[in-house]
C-alpha positions in Angstrom: 84.4 106.1 74.6 84.5 104.9 71.2 86.9 103.1 69.5 87.3 104.0 66.0 89.0 101.9 63.1 91.1 102.4 60.9 90.0 100.2 58.1 87.4 102.4 56.3 89.6 105.1 56.2 91.9 103.3 54.6 89.8 101.9 51.9 88.6 105.5 51.4 92.0 106.6 50.7 92.7 103.3 48.6 89.2 103.6 46.6 89.5 107.7 46.6 93.6 107.1 44.9 92.0 104.8 42.5 88.9 106.9 40.9 91.5 109.6 40.9 93.5 107.6 38.8 91.1 106.4 36.7 90.1 109.7 36.4 92.8 110.7 34.7 93.1 107.1 32.3 89.4 107.1 31.0 88.3 109.2 28.0 84.9 107.8 26.7 82.1 108.0 27.3 82.6 111.8 28.5 81.4 111.9 31.7 82.9 108.8 33.5 86.1 111.1 34.2 84.4 114.2 35.7 82.3 111.3 37.5 85.6 109.2 39.1 86.9 112.3 39.5 84.0 113.8 41.8 83.5 110.6 43.4 87.3 109.9 43.9 87.2 114.0 45.7 84.2 112.7 47.7 85.9 109.8 49.0 89.0 111.7 49.6 87.5 113.9 52.0 86.0 111.1 53.8 89.2 109.4 54.4 90.5 112.9 55.0 87.5 113.2 58.0 88.4 109.7 59.1 91.7 110.3 59.5 91.0 113.5 62.1 87.9 111.2 63.8 90.4 108.6 64.4 93.3 110.8 65.5 91.4 113.0 67.8 89.6 109.3 69.4 93.2 107.8 69.9 94.3 111.4 71.8 91.1 111.7 73.8 91.6 108.0 74.7 95.5 108.4 75.6 94.6 111.6 77.5 92.1 110.1 79.4 94.5 106.8 80.2 97.1 109.4 81.6 94.9 111.7 83.5 93.6 108.4 85.0 97.4 107.4 85.9 97.9 110.7 87.1 94.7 111.0 89.1 95.0 110.9 93.0 91.9 109.1 94.1 90.3 109.2 97.5 92.1 105.7 98.1 95.8 107.0 97.4 95.1 109.8 99.3 94.0 107.9 102.5 97.0 105.6 102.3 99.4 108.7 102.0 97.8 110.0 105.1 98.3 107.0 107.0 102.1 106.6 105.9 102.3 109.6 107.7 100.6 108.9 111.0 102.6 107.8 113.9 102.0 104.6 116.2 99.4 106.1 118.4 97.4 107.9 115.7 97.7 103.7 114.2 96.5 102.0 117.0 93.5 104.6 117.1 92.7 104.4 113.3 92.8 100.3 113.6 89.8 100.2 116.5 87.9 102.7 114.7 84.3 100.8 113.9 81.5 102.2 112.6 79.5 104.0 115.6 75.6 103.8 115.6 74.2 106.8 117.9 71.0 106.9 119.4 68.3 109.6 119.6 64.9 110.0 121.2 62.5 111.2 118.8 58.9 111.9 118.8 57.8 107.9 118.1 60.8 106.6 119.9 64.2 106.3 119.8 66.0 107.0 116.3 69.4 105.3 115.2 72.1 107.2 113.2 75.3 105.7 111.7 77.9 108.4 112.2 80.2 109.1 109.1 83.3 111.1 108.6 81.3 114.7 108.7 77.5 113.9 109.1 75.0 111.5 111.2 73.0 109.3 108.5 69.6 107.8 110.1 69.8 103.9 109.9 66.6 103.4 108.2 67.8 105.7 105.5 70.9 103.7 105.4 68.8 100.3 105.5 66.6 101.9 102.5 69.8 102.4 100.7 71.1 99.3 100.8 67.4 97.9 99.7 68.2 99.9 96.8 71.6 98.6 95.9 72.3 94.9 95.4 75.4 92.8 96.6 77.3 94.0 93.1 76.9 97.7 93.6 75.4 100.3 96.0 72.3 102.4 95.2 73.4 105.3 92.8 73.7 108.1 94.5 72.0 110.0 91.6 68.4 108.7 92.0 68.3 110.9 94.7 67.7 114.6 93.6 69.8 117.6 93.5 71.0 119.3 96.3 68.6 117.3 98.7 68.6 115.8 101.9 68.8 112.2 100.4 71.4 112.9 98.0 73.7 114.4 100.7 73.7 111.3 102.6 73.4 109.1 100.1 77.3 110.8 99.1 78.0 110.5 102.6 77.3 106.8 103.1 78.9 106.2 100.1 82.3 108.1 100.3 82.1 106.6 104.7 82.0 102.9 102.3 84.8 103.6 100.1 86.9 105.4 102.7 86.3 102.2 104.9 87.5 99.8 101.8 84.1 98.5 101.8 83.5 99.7 98.1 85.1 100.9 95.3 84.9 104.4 93.6 81.9 104.6 91.1 82.9 104.6 87.1 81.7 105.5 84.1 77.6 105.5 84.8 77.9 103.0 87.1 77.8 103.1 90.6 80.1 102.8 93.6 80.8 98.9 93.6 81.0 96.6 96.9 84.4 95.3 97.3 83.2 93.8 100.9 79.8 93.7 101.3 79.3 90.9 103.7 81.6 92.9 105.7 80.2 95.9 105.4 77.1 94.1 106.7 78.4 92.7 109.5 80.4 96.2 110.3 77.0 97.9 110.3 75.2 95.1 112.3 73.2 93.6 109.2 
């Protein structure tokens, strides 16, 4: 979000006031009072627009900060669910490791990563990791809307966030790795 400064509209307002005052005091030549009056009014309008723009940007910034602060992220929701678990459920959750499954295919065995609600081919996981780097995961937007690859990319990214390996995407940046090496060890890569 852009952050306008107040200097522009303050200077416009001061210059406008000066020109409007000058239009009252200047008498000769005949065109000068009219020119200063028109210039003063134009600067007054510019200052008014600047004030409205500044107030709107500040208010929208405060609103975005408020919504960000009060939003329940996936991590907060996960922590709330963990807080409601009993000892047996916590023991089970501690033992969770990524599950790689094997299925027979036409060209030999195929490996799949089992995530919460989906299975993702390990070849695609490797491709996804190759497209990203050690700082950011591959952007989900790289795959077309509604495609199987996009579904897998979204599932893998959500799984990485859920496991604590990555932080949620922010703005136009993809999800960011928090524990890249740990994720690679867990995946056996």
